[in-house]
N, C-alpha and C positions, 0 to 999 in steps of 0.2 A: 508933575509931582508924584502921581500914582506910579508911573513907570519907574521913576528913580527909586521910590521906596520898595517896590516889589523886587526889583533887581538887587537892591541892597540886602533885603531880608532873605533872598534865596541863596546868597553867598554863604560859604562855609565860615562859621564863626568859631575861631580858635579858642575864644574865652568861654564859649558855651557849646562844646562839640556835641553834646547829647541832643540838642535841639535839631541840629542838622542830621544826625543819625536817625532820630525819630521820624523826621520828614522823609528821609530816604527809605526807611522801612515801610512807611505808609505808601509811598510810590510803588515800591516793589510788591507789597501785599495786594494792592489793587490790580497791578499787572498780572500777578499769578492767579488771582481770583477770576479775572476776566478770561484769561487763557484757559483755565480748567473748565470754566462754564461753557465756553465756545466748543471745546473738544468734546465735553460730555454731551452737550445738546446735539452735536453732529453725529455722535455714536448712537444716541437714542433715536434720532430721526432716521439714521441709516438702517437700524434694525426694524423700525416701524415700517419703512418703505419696502424693505426686503420681504418682511412677513406679508405685507399687503399684496405685493407682486405675486408671491407664491400662492396665497390664498385666493387671489383674483383668478389665477390660472386653474387651480384644482377645484375650486368651488363654482367657477364660472360666473361671469358678471351678473347674468339673470337666468333664473331657472323657472320654466312654466311647468306646474305640476297639477295633479288632480287627486281627489280623495280615493278614487277607485283604480285598481290595477287595470292597465290597458285602456284607461279612460281618455287618452289623448289620441285622436285619429290623425292620419296624414293630411286630411282636409283642414284640420285646425292649424297644422304647421304651415300649409300653403296659404291660408287666410292671413296668418301673422306676417308672412313674408310679402304678401301682396300689398298690405297696408304699410309695412315698414321694411322696404326692400334693402335698406342699408344694414340690416342685422344679418349675422351669420348664424345658422341654426344647425343643431345636431340632435335629432330625436334619439331617445334612448329607452331601453327597458332595463330595469334594475331588480336585483334580488339579493337578499341576504343569504349567504351560503356558509357551509362548513367545509373546510379543506382537510383532506385526510391523506396521509402517506405513512404506511406502516401503522404504528401506534400513535402517531402524532396527529392531533386534531386542533385546528385553529379556525376562528371566524373570519369572514371577509365580506366585501360588498362587490358583486359582479355587475358590470354594465354591459349591455348589449348595444353596440353602436355601429353606425356606418363609418368605418375607419377613415375614409377619405374626408368626410365631413368633419369628423372629430379632429383630425389633424389641423384643419383650418382654424379651429377655435381653442385648441389646447396644445401649446408649444411643448409641454412636457411629454405628452403622448407622441407628438411628432418626432421629437428627439429620441425617444425610447424605441420607436418603430424603425427609424432610419430607412433603409431600403427594403426591409422585410415586409411581408404581407401576411394577413391572417386568413386562413381558410376556416371552414366550419370546424367547430369544437377545438379551436386553438385559442390561446389567450396571451395577452400582454399583462404582466404582473409588476407590482411595485417591488423595489429591491428588498424591502423588508420581508415580503413573502418568499421571494426567491432564496434569500439567505436562511430563512427559518426552515425551509424544507430542503435546502441544498440542491436546488433544481438546476439541471443542465438543459440546454436547448433540446427540444423534441422529447423531453421526458414527460411522462403522464402523471396527472394528479387527479385523485378522486374528488369530485365536487358533489356535496349533498345539499339539496335545495330544501327550503322551508315548505314549499308546496308539496303536499302529500298525495299519494295515489292509493287506491284500494289494493290490499294484498292479503288474501285469505280472510281471516277474521279481524284484521286490523288495518290501519292506515300506515303505509310505509313511505318514508321520504324518498323523493325522486333522486336518483344518483346517476351521474354521468362522468366518464373520464374525459378530461381535456388535456391537450398537449401544450406545454410551455414553449412559446415561440420567441418572445422578446421581453426585455426588462426596462422599466422606466425608473427614474429617481427624481423626485420633486424637491428633496431636501427637507421635507416635513415628514417625520416618522409616522405620524398618525395616518397619513395617506399612503405612504410606501408600504405599510404593513397591512393595509385594508383593501385598497382599490385594485381591481383587475378588470380588463376589458376583453370582450370577445365579439365576433360578428353578431349583429342583431338577429340574423336568421337562426343562429345556433340557440340563443336564449329563447327566442319565440317558439321554437320547436319543443324545447324542454318544458316550458311553462304553458304551452298550448294556446299561445296568443294568435289571434287572427291576423292576416296580412294587413299591414298599415296601422296596427294598433300599438301604441307606445304608453309608457308610464309618465313621460314628460319630455321636455325639450330644453336643451342647454343652448343659451343664446349668447353671442358675443356682441358687445356694444362698446363704442368708444366713449359714450356718455350714458352709462347705465342709470344714473340718478334721474336724468330727464326721461329716458326711454321707458323706465319702469312705470312712470305715471301715465304715459300714453298707452302702454300695454294694459294696465289695470282698467283703463276706460273702455278698451275695445274687446277685451277677452270675454267670452261667454261665461255664464254664471258658474259652470262646473270647473272652470280653470282659474288658477291664480298665479301671479308672478311674484317671485321672491328674489331679492338682491343678495349678493355675496356678503355685504356689510350687515344685513339683517341676520344672517346665519352665524356671524362671528362678532356680534355687537359687544358682548361682555369682554371678549379678549382685547378689543381695541380700546374699550373704556378703561380697562386695567392698565394698558400701556400709557394712555393719556394721563391717568392719575399718577402713575409712576414718574412720568416726565415732569409734571408740575411739582411733585414733591422734591425731585432732584434739583429742579431749578431753584426752589425756595432754599433748600439746604445749602447749595453752592453759593447762592447770593449772600449767605451769612458770612462767607469768607471775605467778600468785599466789604460787608458791614463791619466786621472785626478790623479789617485793614483801615477803614475810615476812622476808627477810633484813634489811630495813630495820627491822622490828620488833625483831629480835634486837639489831642494832647500837644502836638508840636506847635500848632498855632497859638494855643493858650500859653505855652511856655514862651513863645516869641512875644506875645502881648505883655506877659509879666516882665520879661527881660528888657523890653523896649518901652515900658510905661512912661519913663522920664522923657524919652523922645516924643512919645505920643502927646504927653501933657504939654510939652513945649510947643509942638506944632499947633495944638488946639489953642494955646494962649496967643500964638502969632496970627490967629484968624483962619486957620484951615478948618473947613467944614467937617462936622462929624460924619457926614455922608461920604466924604472922600476917604477918611480913615477906614470906615466900614467897607467901602469898595476895595480898598487896598488889600485888606486881609482876606476878603472874600475871593478876590482874584488870585491871591497867593495860594489859597486852598484849592481853587479850581485848577491852577497850573500843576500843583503837586498831584492831585487826583486825576485830572484830565490827561496828563502825560502818562500816568499809569494805565489808564484805560486804553490809550493809543498803543502803548507798548504791548498790552495784553492782547489787543486785536491782532497785532503783527505776529506775536508769538503763537496765538491760537491758530491763525492762518497757516503759519509754518508747521505747527504740530499736525494739523489736519492734512496738509500736503505730504508730510513725511509718512504718516500712518497710512495714507491712501496710496502712496507711490512705492513703498517698500514693505516687505513682509516682516515688519517689526513685531506684530502680534499675530500669532497663528491660532486659528480656532479649529475645534474638531468639526470636520465637514459633515459627519454623520448626525451631529446634533443641530448645527446651525445652517446646514445646507451649503455653506461656503467656507473655505479656509481663510479667506481674507476678511478683514474688518470692514463692515459696511459703514460708509461715512456720507452724510448729506446734511448740510446746515441750511435750513430754510431762511429766507430773507426776514420773515416775521420774527423768528427766534433771534436772529442777529441783532435786529433793532431793539427787541425787548431787552437783550443783555446790555447793549450799549446805553440805551436810555435809562434802564434800571440802575446800572453802575453810575451813570452821570447824575441821576437823581440822588443817590446815596452820597456822592461826593459833594454835590451842591448843598445838601442838608447838613453835612458834616462841616462845611466851610462857613455856614451862616452863623452858627452860635458863637464861635470865637471872634468873628468879625463884629458881631453885635457887642460882645464883651469889651472889645477894644474901644468902643465909643463911650463906655461907662467909667473910664478912668477919671478919678477926682483930680482935677488940674491943680487946684490950690494946695491940697494936702500932699500930692506927689512932689511938686516943685519945692515946697517948704521942707519936706523930710529928706529929699535927695538932691 
C-alpha cells in the first residue's frame, strides 16, 4: 500500500501542477545546497592544509631554544639525537639584522646554519639552493628581500647587527657585507621578506660565538605532537621545546572558526530548501485529504499514512542530497583538474586552487543535510494523520 501511494503522489499532477513544481524546487534546492557546501568545505580544507604545510616547513616541526644567546651546545644536540635518533636536527644561530643598500633600509632575520643539515629538514631551502653552495659571508634570501633590494647573484648587501661593539666614545652596531648567492620562495610573504640564511661559521664570527655554541636547534619529526612530549621530559632545565602549532595557534584557531561559520551559513541553504519540502507535502496532504480520510475509514492504520508521507519527503530530499554529492564531487574534480580559478601566486603561494575534502566534513554534510530533510518530512507526515475522517467525507 505504502509503495503504491508513494509512487502515486510522486507523479506529476496536472490538476495541481504547483505541488509538483514545489517538490522539484525542494529537490533542486537541497542538491545545490549540498553541492555548494561540499565545494566550499573542500576549498577551506585545501587552504588550511596548504598553509599548514608551508608553516610546517618554514617554522619547523619542533624548535629547541634557550633564554640566553649561544646557550645550546653541540653536546646538547648530540644528547637529543642519541635518545631520539629518528629526529633530523639542524642547529642554528639567529640574529635580527638591518639590511642596507644605498638609502634603503629594511629589517630581517638571519640564520646561521649548516646548509647540508638544513636541506634535510627544509624543502624550501633545498629548492632555493639547488646545486649552489654557500661560502663564508654569502647568503640565501627570500624572494621578498631580493625583490626589495633588486639583488642579482653575487651582489653585496650591507648587514647591520643588533650586537654592538665599542667605537670611540659610543657603541657602534656591527656591520658586515654579505654576498647574495641564491633565492628561496616559500609562498608566504612574511617569511620571504624576512628570512635569510648564511653558513653558521659566518654568523658565529660576526657575533663572537664560541665553536659549538648555538641559539637553538630545528628538529624535523614525522610525529611532532608525540615527540615534543618526549623531548620536554628529557631536555635539561635551560632548554625548552616549542612546536610549530604553538607558534601559530591564533592563526589556525581563526581558520577553524571561519570554517565552522561557513558551514553553518551554507547549511541554511539546505534549511531554506527544506521549507519547500514542508510546503509541497502539506499541499499534497490538503489536496489528498479525501483519499486519506477514505483510507483511514477502510481500516488503514494512521502509522501507514504517516510513513507514506515521511517516505515521500525522504525520497524528495534524499535524492537531492545524492544529486548534490554527485555534483559536488564533479565540481571538486573540475576545479582540481583544470585552471578554472587562477590565484595570485605571490599572495597564496600557488596559482591553483587547493582542494581537499576530509572524510569527516563529507559525512557531517551528508548527515546534516539528511537530518534537515528528515525533520522537514516529519511534520507534514504527522499532519496527514490528523485528518478528520467524518467531517472530510461528509463535506467532500
